[in-house]
MOPAC internal coordinates of N, CA, C and O (Angstrom, degrees):
PM7 1SCF
backbone

  N    0.0000 0     0.00 0     0.00 0    0    0    0
  C    1.4026 1     0.00 0     0.00 0    1    0    0
  C    1.5310 1   112.81 1     0.00 0    2    1    0
  O    1.2310 1   120.36 1   158.25 1    3    2    1
  N    1.2726 1   116.92 1   -21.75 1    3    2    1
  C    1.4733 1   121.83 1   179.13 1    5    3    2
  C    1.5174 1   115.77 1   -85.89 1    6    5    3
  O    1.2310 1   120.59 1   162.30 1    7    6    5
  N    1.3254 1   116.47 1   -17.70 1    7    6    5
  C    1.4245 1   119.24 1  -176.99 1    9    7    6
  C    1.5330 1   110.87 1   -63.30 1   10    9    7
  O    1.2310 1   120.55 1   -44.27 1   11   10    9
  N    1.3349 1   116.56 1   135.73 1   11   10    9
  C    1.4298 1   122.28 1   179.70 1   13   11   10
  C    1.5224 1   115.13 1    84.69 1   14   13   11
  O    1.2310 1   120.85 1   177.92 1   15   14   13
  N    1.3331 1   115.99 1    -2.08 1   15   14   13
  C    1.5189 1   118.74 1   177.66 1   17   15   14
  C    1.4693 1   110.63 1   -99.66 1   18   17   15
  O    1.2310 1   120.60 1   -23.96 1   19   18   17
  N    1.3628 1   116.46 1   156.04 1   19   18   17
  C    1.4395 1   119.64 1   177.57 1   21   19   18
  C    1.5388 1   106.62 1  -114.81 1   22   21   19
  O    1.2310 1   120.42 1    -5.11 1   23   22   21
  N    1.3041 1   116.80 1   174.89 1   23   22   21
  C    1.4387 1   119.86 1  -179.46 1   25   23   22
  C    1.5118 1   111.69 1   -61.65 1   26   25   23
  O    1.2310 1   120.57 1   151.00 1   27   26   25
  N    1.3662 1   116.52 1   -29.00 1   27   26   25
  C    1.4535 1   120.53 1  -179.35 1   29   27   26
  C    1.5255 1   111.99 1   -69.33 1   30   29   27
  O    1.2310 1   119.19 1   163.75 1   31   30   29
  N    1.2904 1   119.14 1   -16.25 1   31   30   29
  C    1.5112 1   120.77 1   174.72 1   33   31   30
  C    1.5336 1   108.74 1   -70.21 1   34   33   31
  O    1.2310 1   119.77 1   163.95 1   35   34   33
  N    1.3134 1   118.05 1   -16.05 1   35   34   33
  C    1.4688 1   119.10 1  -176.84 1   37   35   34
  C    1.4921 1   113.97 1  -112.31 1   38   37   35
  O    1.2310 1   120.48 1  -172.28 1   39   38   37
  N    1.3193 1   116.69 1     7.72 1   39   38   37
  C    1.4721 1   120.72 1   179.00 1   41   39   38
  C    1.5492 1   108.17 1   -98.21 1   42   41   39
  O    1.2310 1   121.16 1   -46.82 1   43   42   41
  N    1.2944 1   115.39 1   133.18 1   43   42   41
  C    1.4192 1   122.54 1   176.37 1   45   43   42
  C    1.5400 1   108.33 1   -61.77 1   46   45   43
  O    1.2310 1   118.10 1   -54.88 1   47   46   45
  N    1.3112 1   121.22 1   125.12 1   47   46   45
  C    1.4740 1   121.04 1  -177.26 1   49   47   46
  C    1.5173 1   114.45 1   -53.06 1   50   49   47
  O    1.2310 1   120.10 1   151.73 1   51   50   49
  N    1.3350 1   117.42 1   -28.27 1   51   50   49
  C    1.4706 1   120.45 1   177.90 1   53   51   50
  C    1.5583 1   111.01 1   -65.95 1   54   53   51
  O    1.2310 1   120.55 1   150.48 1   55   54   53
  N    1.3354 1   116.55 1   -29.52 1   55   54   53
  C    1.4375 1   119.55 1  -176.24 1   57   55   54
  C    1.5450 1   111.94 1   -95.02 1   58   57   55
  O    1.2310 1   119.79 1   179.86 1   59   58   57
  N    1.3220 1   118.01 1    -0.14 1   59   58   57
  C    1.4694 1   120.73 1  -177.66 1   61   59   58
  C    1.5433 1   112.32 1   -55.06 1   62   61   59
  O    1.2310 1   118.27 1   133.37 1   63   62   61
  N    1.2850 1   120.91 1   -46.63 1   63   62   61
  C    1.4930 1   120.71 1  -179.80 1   65   63   62
  C    1.5402 1   111.57 1   -56.90 1   66   65   63
  O    1.2310 1   120.54 1   138.05 1   67   66   65
  N    1.3510 1   116.58 1   -41.95 1   67   66   65
  C    1.4580 1   120.40 1   178.67 1   69   67   66
  C    1.4917 1   113.67 1   -66.74 1   70   69   67
  O    1.2310 1   120.16 1   142.04 1   71   70   69
  N    1.3143 1   117.29 1   -37.96 1   71   70   69
  C    1.4480 1   122.94 1   175.74 1   73   71   70
  C    1.5046 1   111.83 1   -63.94 1   74   73   71
  O    1.2310 1   120.70 1   134.74 1   75   74   73
  N    1.3871 1   116.27 1   -45.26 1   75   74   73
  C    1.4307 1   120.49 1   179.11 1   77   75   74
  C    1.5358 1   112.86 1   -63.41 1   78   77   75
  O    1.2310 1   121.48 1   139.99 1   79   78   77
  N    1.3442 1   114.77 1   -40.01 1   79   78   77
  C    1.4620 1   119.12 1   176.27 1   81   79   78
  C    1.5392 1   112.37 1   -61.19 1   82   81   79
  O    1.2310 1   121.18 1   138.28 1   83   82   81
  N    1.3347 1   115.35 1   -41.72 1   83   82   81
  C    1.4535 1   120.44 1   176.61 1   85   83   82
  C    1.5314 1   109.79 1   -64.61 1   86   85   83
  O    1.2310 1   118.41 1   140.76 1   87   86   85
  N    1.2816 1   120.64 1   -39.24 1   87   86   85
  C    1.4259 1   120.66 1   178.95 1   89   87   86
  C    1.4996 1   113.98 1   -65.53 1   90   89   87
  O    1.2310 1   120.06 1   144.85 1   91   90   89
  N    1.3163 1   117.48 1   -35.15 1   91   90   89
  C    1.4168 1   122.50 1   176.15 1   93   91   90
  C    1.5638 1   108.94 1   -66.14 1   94   93   91
  O    1.2310 1   119.97 1   136.80 1   95   94   93
  N    1.2751 1   117.67 1   -43.20 1   95   94   93
  C    1.4664 1   121.36 1   175.43 1   97   95   94
  C    1.5391 1   111.59 1   -57.55 1   98   97   95
  O    1.2310 1   121.37 1   132.57 1   99   98   97
  N    1.3138 1   114.99 1   -47.43 1   99   98   97
  C    1.4777 1   119.55 1  -179.05 1  101   99   98
  C    1.5292 1   109.03 1   -61.95 1  102  101   99
  O    1.2310 1   119.45 1   140.24 1  103  102  101
  N    1.3368 1   118.65 1   -39.76 1  103  102  101
  C    1.4706 1   122.39 1  -178.29 1  105  103  102
  C    1.5029 1   110.92 1   -62.35 1  106  105  103
  O    1.2310 1   118.84 1   155.08 1  107  106  105
  N    1.3292 1   119.81 1   -24.92 1  107  106  105
  C    1.4436 1   121.54 1  -179.06 1  109  107  106
  C    1.5124 1   112.90 1   -96.39 1  110  109  107
  O    1.2310 1   120.73 1   176.26 1  111  110  109
  N    1.3153 1   116.21 1    -3.74 1  111  110  109
  C    1.4831 1   120.95 1   179.63 1  113  111  110
  C    1.5494 1   110.53 1   -81.47 1  114  113  111
  O    1.2310 1   119.87 1   -42.33 1  115  114  113
  N    1.3348 1   117.85 1   137.67 1  115  114  113
  C    1.4488 1   119.97 1   179.62 1  117  115  114
  C    1.5284 1   112.56 1   -54.75 1  118  117  115
  O    1.2310 1   120.43 1   -33.61 1  119  118  117
  N    1.3440 1   116.78 1   146.39 1  119  118  117
  C    1.4525 1   122.26 1   179.12 1  121  119  118
  C    1.5111 1   113.96 1   -54.03 1  122  121  119
  O    1.2310 1   120.20 1   -36.32 1  123  122  121
  N    1.3172 1   117.22 1   143.68 1  123  122  121
  C    1.4661 1   125.08 1   177.60 1  125  123  122
  C    1.5270 1   114.36 1    61.13 1  126  125  123
  O    1.2310 1   121.20 1  -152.48 1  127  126  125
  N    1.2903 1   115.32 1    27.52 1  127  126  125
  C    1.4844 1   123.05 1   173.47 1  129  127  126
  C    1.4964 1   108.06 1   -92.33 1  130  129  127
  O    1.2310 1   119.84 1   -62.10 1  131  130  129
  N    1.3372 1   117.92 1   117.90 1  131  130  129
  C    1.4961 1   120.52 1   176.13 1  133  131  130
  C    1.5230 1   107.64 1   -75.84 1  134  133  131
  O    1.2310 1   121.67 1   -47.69 1  135  134  133
  N    1.2690 1   114.40 1   132.31 1  135  134  133
  C    1.4820 1   122.97 1   177.82 1  137  135  134
  C    1.5062 1   107.03 1  -105.41 1  138  137  135
  O    1.2310 1   119.70 1   -22.00 1  139  138  137
  N    1.3465 1   118.19 1   158.00 1  139  138  137
  C    1.4442 1   119.34 1   179.92 1  141  139  138
  C    1.5249 1   111.52 1   -69.83 1  142  141  139
  O    1.2310 1   121.73 1   -24.39 1  143  142  141
  N    1.3234 1   114.30 1   155.61 1  143  142  141
  C    1.4827 1   119.06 1   176.58 1  145  143  142
  C    1.4669 1   109.73 1   -69.04 1  146  145  143
  O    1.2310 1   119.85 1   -29.64 1  147  146  145
  N    1.3097 1   117.90 1   150.36 1  147  146  145
  C    1.4561 1   123.54 1   176.34 1  149  147  146
  C    1.5326 1   108.34 1  -134.12 1  150  149  147
  O    1.2310 1   121.39 1   -25.55 1  151  150  149
  N    1.3195 1   114.94 1   154.45 1  151  150  149
  C    1.4357 1   120.28 1   178.22 1  153  151  150
  C    1.4999 1   107.54 1  -104.93 1  154  153  151
  O    1.2310 1   121.35 1   -43.62 1  155  154  153
  N    1.3276 1   115.03 1   136.38 1  155  154  153
  C    1.4947 1   122.31 1  -177.34 1  157  155  154
  C    1.5747 1   105.54 1  -138.72 1  158  157  155
  O    1.2310 1   123.08 1   -16.53 1  159  158  157
  N    1.2998 1   111.69 1   163.47 1  159  158  157
  C    1.5212 1   119.91 1   171.68 1  161  159  158
  C    1.4737 1   107.38 1  -108.86 1  162  161  159
  O    1.2310 1   121.17 1   -56.96 1  163  162  161
  N    1.3270 1   115.36 1   123.04 1  163  162  161
  C    1.4386 1   123.40 1   177.92 1  165  163  162
  C    1.5063 1   108.98 1  -116.51 1  166  165  163
  O    1.2310 1   120.44 1    -8.97 1  167  166  165
  N    1.3277 1   116.76 1   171.03 1  167  166  165
  C    1.4615 1   120.69 1  -179.60 1  169  167  166
  C    1.4789 1   109.68 1  -108.15 1  170  169  167
  O    1.2310 1   121.84 1   -41.86 1  171  170  169
  N    1.3339 1   114.08 1   138.14 1  171  170  169
  C    1.5086 1   120.48 1   174.16 1  173  171  170
  C    1.5556 1   106.60 1   -78.24 1  174  173  171
  O    1.2310 1   122.33 1    -7.52 1  175  174  173
  N    1.3142 1   113.15 1   172.48 1  175  174  173
  C    1.4814 1   118.04 1   177.80 1  177  175  174
  C    1.4947 1   113.64 1   -58.47 1  178  177  175
  O    1.2310 1   121.25 1   149.16 1  179  178  177
  N    1.3404 1   115.21 1   -30.84 1  179  178  177
  C    1.4672 1   117.87 1   178.22 1  181  179  178
  C    1.4890 1   114.57 1   -83.57 1  182  181  179
  O    1.2310 1   119.85 1  -178.00 1  183  182  181
  N    1.3799 1   117.89 1     2.00 1  183  182  181
  C    1.4324 1   121.99 1   177.79 1  185  183  182
  C    1.5104 1   116.11 1    91.52 1  186  185  183
  O    1.2310 1   119.95 1   174.85 1  187  186  185
  N    1.3421 1   117.70 1    -5.15 1  187  186  185
  C    1.4700 1   119.57 1   178.54 1  189  187  186
  C    1.5338 1   108.58 1   -80.52 1  190  189  187
  O    1.2310 1   121.57 1   -28.06 1  191  190  189
  N    1.3458 1   114.60 1   151.94 1  191  190  189
  C    1.4640 1   120.55 1  -179.68 1  193  191  190
  C    1.5356 1   111.88 1   -80.88 1  194  193  191
  O    1.2310 1   121.16 1   -34.14 1  195  194  193
  N    1.2672 1   115.39 1   145.86 1  195  194  193
  C    1.4440 1   123.84 1   173.97 1  197  195  194
  C    1.5057 1   110.88 1  -137.48 1  198  197  195
  O    1.2310 1   118.56 1   -45.06 1  199  198  197
  N    1.2912 1   120.34 1   134.94 1  199  198  197
  C    1.4899 1   124.68 1   176.78 1  201  199  198
  C    1.5342 1   107.14 1   -81.21 1  202  201  199
  O    1.2310 1   121.11 1   -50.46 1  203  202  201
  N    1.3042 1   115.49 1   129.54 1  203  202  201
  C    1.4268 1   121.29 1   178.78 1  205  203  202
  C    1.5677 1   109.19 1  -130.54 1  206  205  203
  O    1.2310 1   121.84 1   -26.18 1  207  206  205
  N    1.2751 1   114.08 1   153.82 1  207  206  205
  C    1.5032 1   120.72 1   173.36 1  209  207  206
  C    1.4450 1   107.39 1  -108.53 1  210  209  207
  O    1.2310 1   120.62 1   -56.62 1  211  210  209
  N    1.3879 1   116.41 1   123.38 1  211  210  209
  C    1.4243 1   118.34 1  -178.78 1  213  211  210
  C    1.4892 1   110.22 1  -117.79 1  214  213  211
  O    1.2310 1   121.13 1   -27.12 1  215  214  213
  N    1.3185 1   115.44 1   152.88 1  215  214  213
  C    1.4650 1   124.40 1   178.76 1  217  215  214
  C    1.5067 1   106.21 1  -132.74 1  218  217  215
  O    1.2310 1   120.08 1   -52.24 1  219  218  217
  N    1.3182 1   117.45 1   127.76 1  219  218  217
  C    1.4520 1   120.53 1  -177.75 1  221  219  218
  C    1.5050 1   108.07 1  -125.64 1  222  221  219
  O    1.2310 1   121.79 1   -21.50 1  223  222  221
  N    1.3384 1   114.18 1   158.50 1  223  222  221
  C    1.4903 1   122.70 1   177.30 1  225  223  222
  C    1.4822 1   107.05 1  -152.30 1  226  225  223
  O    1.2310 1   119.98 1   -54.75 1  227  226  225
  N    1.3280 1   117.64 1   125.25 1  227  226  225
  C    1.5001 1   117.02 1   176.20 1  229  227  226
  C    1.5209 1   110.54 1   -68.69 1  230  229  227
  O    1.2310 1   119.92 1   -38.95 1  231  230  229
  N    1.3257 1   117.75 1   141.05 1  231  230  229
  C    1.4550 1   121.88 1  -179.32 1  233  231  230
  C    1.5133 1   108.88 1  -153.14 1  234  233  231
  O    1.2310 1   121.14 1   -20.62 1  235  234  233
  N    1.2914 1   115.42 1   159.38 1  235  234  233
  C    1.4341 1   121.96 1   175.42 1  237  235  234
  C    1.5053 1   110.45 1   -96.14 1  238  237  235
  O    1.2310 1   120.56 1   -53.03 1  239  238  237
  N    1.3118 1   116.53 1   126.97 1  239  238  237
  C    1.4549 1   119.34 1   177.76 1  241  239  238
  C    1.5206 1   113.22 1   -81.91 1  242  241  239
  O    1.2310 1   120.62 1   168.90 1  243  242  241
  N    1.3442 1   116.42 1   -11.10 1  243  242  241
  C    1.4694 1   119.98 1  -174.36 1  245  243  242
  C    1.4962 1   112.83 1  -112.66 1  246  245  243
  O    1.2310 1   120.68 1  -173.59 1  247  246  245
  N    1.3202 1   116.30 1     6.41 1  247  246  245
  C    1.4493 1   119.63 1   173.81 1  249  247  246
  C    1.5356 1   114.12 1    76.45 1  250  249  247
  O    1.2310 1   120.18 1  -172.48 1  251  250  249
  N    1.2813 1   117.27 1     7.52 1  251  250  249
  C    1.4713 1   121.33 1   178.18 1  253  251  250
  C    1.5221 1   109.68 1  -118.71 1  254  253  251
  O    1.2310 1   120.44 1   -32.03 1  255  254  253
  N    1.2674 1   116.77 1   147.97 1  255  254  253
  C    1.5078 1   121.46 1   179.62 1  257  255  254
  C    1.4606 1   110.69 1  -109.14 1  258  257  255
  O    1.2310 1   120.10 1   180.00 1  259  258  257

């Protein structure tokens, strides 16, 4: 059921600007810098909300900086 979906399929549209702002901040953070955990509300496959704790870290997928 998850194949073909992106993370944005699980973000409440009301929270999209906040998520995009956070992604821009992460993109400007030096590689391999651990950022604090944050709590967000995401959507389950059935559309109901669920609180999740997420942890992000910028990284290079291609091994180059």
